[in-house]
Backbone as JSON, one array per atom type, in Angstrom:
{
  "sequence": "MAVASKLAFSESSNGRLIRLEDITTPGTLIHLTPTTNVKDIIHLYAQLLVTATSRTLSVEWGGTATLDIMTFSLGSGTLATGMLKIIDGFPLTTVSGLTVRAFATASDEVFIGGYVNRFT",
  "N": [[-17.43, -13.84, 18.62], [-16.36, -11.86, 15.93], [-14.55, -8.78, 16.08], [-14.65, -5.69, 14.47], [-12.49, -3.13, 13.25], [-11.73, 0.05, 11.89], [-8.79, 1.22, 10.58], [-5.89, 3.36, 10.18], [-3.06, 2.87, 7.96], [-0.28, 1.12, 9.36], [2.15, 2.46, 9.09], [1.49, 5.01, 8.48], [1.32, 8.41, 9.34], [-0.9, 9.41, 11.49], [-2.96, 8.87, 9.64], [-2.16, 10.13, 7.33], [-0.91, 10.58, 3.93], [1.51, 8.33, 2.47], [4.71, 8.76, 1.34], [6.4, 7.37, -1.39], [9.63, 6.5, -1.34], [11.45, 4.64, -2.12], [12.92, 2.91, -4.92], [13.42, 0.36, -5.59], [13.17, -3.12, -4.61], [13.63, -4.07, -1.16], [10.53, -2.36, -0.81], [9.13, 0.83, 0.3], [7.87, 0.69, 3.55], [4.5, 0.14, 4.14], [2.39, -1.04, 5.6], [2.24, -3.04, 8.51], [1.25, -6.05, 9.78], [-0.01, -6.95, 13.0], [1.55, -9.13, 15.47], [-0.3, -10.76, 16.56], [-3.16, -12.94, 16.22], [-4.91, -11.9, 13.66], [-7.1, -10.59, 11.1], [-6.45, -8.55, 8.49], [-8.0, -6.41, 6.28], [-7.14, -4.9, 3.41], [-7.25, -1.71, 1.93], [-6.06, 0.1, -0.61], [-4.79, 3.05, -2.04], [-3.4, 5.05, -4.7], [-1.53, 7.9, -5.78], [-0.19, 9.71, -8.41], [2.1, 12.27, -8.55], [3.03, 13.84, -10.62], [2.38, 15.19, -13.82], [3.32, 14.89, -16.36], [4.31, 12.44, -17.14], [4.29, 8.8, -16.96], [4.29, 6.26, -14.4], [5.5, 3.2, -12.92], [4.07, 1.26, -10.42], [4.92, -0.86, -7.83], [3.69, -3.27, -5.67], [4.44, -4.95, -2.78], [3.25, -7.76, -1.47], [2.88, -9.08, 1.48], [5.41, -10.17, 1.41], [8.68, -10.21, -0.22], [9.27, -11.79, -2.36], [9.24, -12.91, -5.81], [6.64, -13.82, -6.51], [5.12, -12.41, -4.72], [4.86, -9.83, -5.58], [2.94, -7.28, -6.98], [2.18, -5.48, -9.9], [1.47, -2.24, -11.13], [0.32, 0.19, -13.48], [0.64, 3.61, -13.47], [-0.81, 6.05, -15.11], [0.01, 9.01, -17.06], [-1.16, 12.19, -15.97], [-2.59, 11.43, -13.75], [-2.7, 12.98, -11.48], [-4.59, 14.9, -12.03], [-6.92, 13.4, -12.05], [-7.14, 12.42, -9.53], [-6.96, 10.23, -6.62], [-6.2, 6.8, -7.21], [-7.77, 3.69, -6.92], [-6.02, 0.94, -5.89], [-5.73, -1.52, -4.48], [-8.43, -3.38, -3.51], [-9.75, -4.28, -0.87], [-8.24, -6.65, -0.18], [-7.38, -9.54, 1.73], [-5.1, -9.92, 4.48], [-3.79, -12.15, 6.45], [-2.48, -13.26, 9.53], [-0.26, -14.78, 11.94], [2.21, -14.13, 12.57], [3.11, -11.68, 11.67], [3.04, -9.82, 8.83], [4.0, -7.91, 5.92], [3.11, -5.01, 3.96], [4.54, -3.49, 1.31], [5.81, -0.93, -0.9], [7.08, 0.28, -4.03], [8.21, 2.6, -6.55], [8.91, 3.58, -9.99], [10.17, 6.0, -9.88], [11.51, 8.12, -7.41], [9.77, 9.74, -4.73], [7.48, 10.61, -6.14], [5.13, 9.22, -6.14], [2.38, 8.74, -4.05], [0.9, 7.01, -1.31], [-2.19, 6.04, 0.04], [-4.91, 5.09, 2.21], [-6.69, 2.5, 4.02], [-7.25, 0.12, 6.71], [-9.36, -2.56, 7.39], [-9.71, -4.16, 10.26], [-10.09, -7.33, 11.68], [-10.63, -8.98, 14.66]],
  "CA": [[-17.8, -12.98, 17.52], [-15.26, -11.0, 15.48], [-14.68, -7.34, 16.28], [-14.07, -4.97, 13.33], [-12.0, -1.78, 13.48], [-11.18, 0.71, 10.71], [-7.53, 1.8, 11.02], [-4.91, 3.85, 9.2], [-1.91, 1.98, 7.8], [0.62, 1.19, 10.52], [3.25, 3.39, 8.83], [0.94, 6.34, 8.19], [1.3, 9.32, 10.48], [-2.25, 9.92, 11.72], [-3.79, 8.72, 8.46], [-1.64, 10.92, 6.21], [-0.35, 9.84, 2.8], [2.87, 7.83, 2.61], [5.5, 9.04, 0.13], [7.29, 6.26, -1.78], [10.99, 6.96, -1.58], [12.24, 3.54, -2.68], [12.71, 2.58, -6.33], [13.7, -1.07, -5.74], [12.78, -3.95, -3.48], [12.3, -3.95, -0.56], [9.97, -1.02, -0.95], [8.76, 1.6, 1.48], [6.9, -0.02, 4.38], [3.18, 0.76, 4.18], [1.61, -1.61, 6.7], [2.74, -4.23, 9.19], [0.22, -6.66, 10.6], [0.52, -7.28, 14.33], [1.93, -10.54, 15.62], [-1.42, -11.52, 17.09], [-3.99, -13.56, 15.19], [-5.89, -10.95, 13.14], [-7.27, -10.51, 9.64], [-6.48, -7.18, 8.0], [-8.51, -6.24, 4.93], [-6.4, -3.72, 2.98], [-7.76, -0.85, 0.85], [-4.88, 0.92, -0.91], [-4.93, 4.02, -3.13], [-2.14, 5.68, -5.11], [-1.62, 9.12, -6.58], [1.03, 10.16, -9.08], [2.13, 13.72, -8.37], [3.54, 14.53, -11.8], [1.4, 15.0, -14.88], [3.95, 14.79, -17.68], [4.84, 11.11, -17.42], [3.67, 7.71, -16.23], [5.19, 5.52, -13.51], [5.09, 1.86, -12.53], [3.97, 1.05, -8.99], [5.02, -2.27, -7.43], [3.24, -3.5, -4.3], [4.94, -6.22, -2.25], [2.13, -8.21, -0.65], [3.23, -10.13, 2.45], [6.83, -10.52, 1.3], [9.38, -9.57, -1.34], [9.55, -12.77, -3.41], [8.65, -12.57, -7.1], [5.2, -14.09, -6.5], [4.47, -11.47, -3.8], [4.88, -8.47, -6.14], [1.91, -6.9, -7.94], [2.65, -4.3, -10.62], [0.41, -1.4, -11.65], [0.77, 1.34, -14.26], [-0.02, 4.89, -13.16], [-0.67, 6.84, -16.32], [0.2, 10.45, -16.92], [-2.41, 12.9, -15.7], [-3.26, 10.89, -12.58], [-2.9, 14.07, -10.54], [-5.84, 15.57, -12.38], [-8.05, 12.53, -11.79], [-7.18, 12.09, -8.1], [-6.44, 8.95, -6.14], [-6.64, 5.6, -7.91], [-7.85, 2.52, -6.05], [-5.1, -0.09, -6.35], [-6.1, -2.75, -3.79], [-9.81, -3.21, -3.03], [-10.21, -5.24, 0.13], [-7.52, -7.93, -0.14], [-7.07, -9.91, 3.11], [-3.76, -10.28, 4.91], [-4.02, -12.83, 7.72], [-1.18, -13.68, 10.05], [0.04, -14.96, 13.35], [3.63, -13.8, 12.75], [3.43, -10.34, 11.15], [3.35, -9.71, 7.41], [4.12, -6.51, 5.53], [2.79, -4.48, 2.64], [5.55, -2.49, 0.93], [5.62, -0.47, -2.28], [8.1, 1.14, -4.64], [7.83, 3.1, -7.88], [10.05, 3.77, -10.89], [10.82, 7.27, -9.55], [11.38, 8.45, -6.0], [9.03, 10.93, -4.27], [6.44, 11.05, -7.08], [3.92, 8.44, -5.9], [1.95, 8.74, -2.66], [-0.02, 5.93, -0.99], [-3.15, 6.28, 1.11], [-5.87, 4.0, 2.36], [-7.06, 2.1, 5.37], [-7.32, -1.3, 7.02], [-10.45, -3.07, 8.22], [-9.1, -5.24, 11.06], [-11.0, -8.23, 12.39], [-9.95, -9.72, 15.72]],
  "C": [[-16.64, -12.04, 17.2], [-15.59, -9.53, 15.73], [-13.96, -6.64, 15.13], [-13.66, -3.56, 13.75], [-11.45, -1.22, 12.18], [-9.97, 1.52, 11.16], [-6.75, 2.4, 9.86], [-3.82, 2.8, 9.05], [-0.96, 2.18, 8.97], [1.73, 2.21, 10.32], [2.79, 4.78, 8.43], [0.95, 7.17, 9.46], [-0.09, 9.94, 10.59], [-3.13, 9.88, 10.48], [-3.32, 9.49, 7.24], [-1.08, 10.01, 5.12], [1.09, 9.45, 3.08], [3.59, 8.05, 1.3], [6.41, 7.84, -0.14], [8.65, 6.82, -2.14], [11.83, 5.9, -2.28], [11.89, 3.29, -4.14], [13.05, 1.12, -6.62], [13.19, -1.81, -4.51], [13.89, -4.01, -2.44], [11.82, -2.51, -0.59], [9.72, -0.34, 0.39], [7.69, 0.84, 2.25], [5.61, 0.79, 4.47], [2.41, 0.28, 5.41], [2.25, -2.89, 7.2], [1.61, -4.79, 10.03], [0.81, -6.99, 11.96], [0.84, -8.77, 14.43], [0.83, -11.36, 16.28], [-2.26, -12.04, 15.93], [-5.11, -12.61, 14.76], [-6.04, -11.15, 11.63], [-7.38, -9.04, 9.29], [-6.97, -7.18, 6.56], [-7.99, -4.88, 4.45], [-7.11, -3.02, 1.81], [-6.66, 0.18, 0.58], [-5.14, 1.77, -2.15], [-3.57, 4.6, -3.46], [-2.44, 6.95, -5.89], [-0.25, 9.48, -7.11], [1.03, 11.68, -9.06], [2.84, 14.47, -9.48], [2.57, 14.24, -12.94], [2.02, 14.71, -16.23], [4.38, 13.38, -18.05], [4.06, 10.05, -16.65], [4.74, 7.01, -15.39], [4.61, 4.13, -13.27], [5.15, 1.77, -11.01], [4.04, -0.45, -8.73], [4.64, -2.38, -5.96], [3.7, -4.89, -3.89], [3.96, -6.68, -1.17], [2.55, -9.37, 0.24], [4.69, -10.53, 2.43], [7.43, -9.85, 0.09], [9.77, -10.56, -2.43], [8.81, -12.37, -4.69], [7.13, -12.75, -7.11], [4.42, -13.14, -5.58], [4.29, -10.08, -4.41], [3.79, -8.3, -7.2], [2.35, -5.59, -8.58], [1.47, -3.57, -11.26], [1.02, -0.24, -12.43], [-0.06, 2.56, -13.87], [0.22, 5.8, -14.34], [-0.47, 8.31, -16.05], [-1.16, 11.12, -16.72], [-3.17, 12.38, -14.51], [-3.56, 11.98, -11.56], [-4.24, 14.75, -10.79], [-7.06, 14.72, -12.03], [-8.14, 12.1, -10.33], [-6.61, 10.72, -7.79], [-7.04, 7.8, -6.95], [-6.67, 4.44, -6.93], [-6.99, 1.42, -6.66], [-5.47, -1.45, -5.77], [-7.47, -2.53, -3.17], [-10.19, -4.36, -2.1], [-9.55, -6.6, 0.07], [-7.2, -8.26, 1.31], [-5.58, -10.22, 3.3], [-3.92, -10.84, 6.32], [-2.7, -13.38, 8.23], [-1.22, -14.01, 11.53], [1.48, -14.54, 13.62], [4.03, -12.43, 12.21], [3.86, -10.38, 9.69], [3.36, -8.23, 7.04], [3.51, -6.26, 4.16], [3.8, -3.37, 2.39], [5.26, -2.07, -0.5], [6.82, 0.34, -2.72], [7.64, 1.52, -6.03], [9.09, 3.34, -8.7], [10.73, 5.12, -10.71], [10.53, 7.59, -8.09], [10.57, 9.73, -5.8], [7.98, 11.44, -5.25], [5.12, 10.32, -6.89], [3.64, 8.45, -4.4], [0.88, 7.67, -2.47], [-0.91, 6.35, 0.16], [-4.06, 5.07, 1.22], [-6.14, 3.69, 3.81], [-7.12, 0.59, 5.47], [-8.6, -1.56, 7.8], [-9.88, -4.27, 8.95], [-10.17, -6.01, 11.81], [-10.2, -9.03, 13.4], [-10.9, -10.69, 16.37]]
}
């Protein structure tokens, strides 16, 4: 029988938000799956910390190839509306360790939060 655990992202310090410093690929490391056979279900949120402009968020899902990159638009005023759910329960399954990375069109303006439901 599978055992479920709710965890912070591997690169989060005690569940705190992760600041995106990178503006190109490879992006800031958000989560690294362990090298054991697990299924991580990812829930990812983003918040834009400036209100005067919009930014593009790119999430690298499992790798950095073109097909691995998902792009999202964070509109101006996101700060006023709070965190936006970007990834709602996408699985990342591995036996060799996969990563979730992200970058935005401006450094230090987008923060990432969320959690992982891990099944072992």
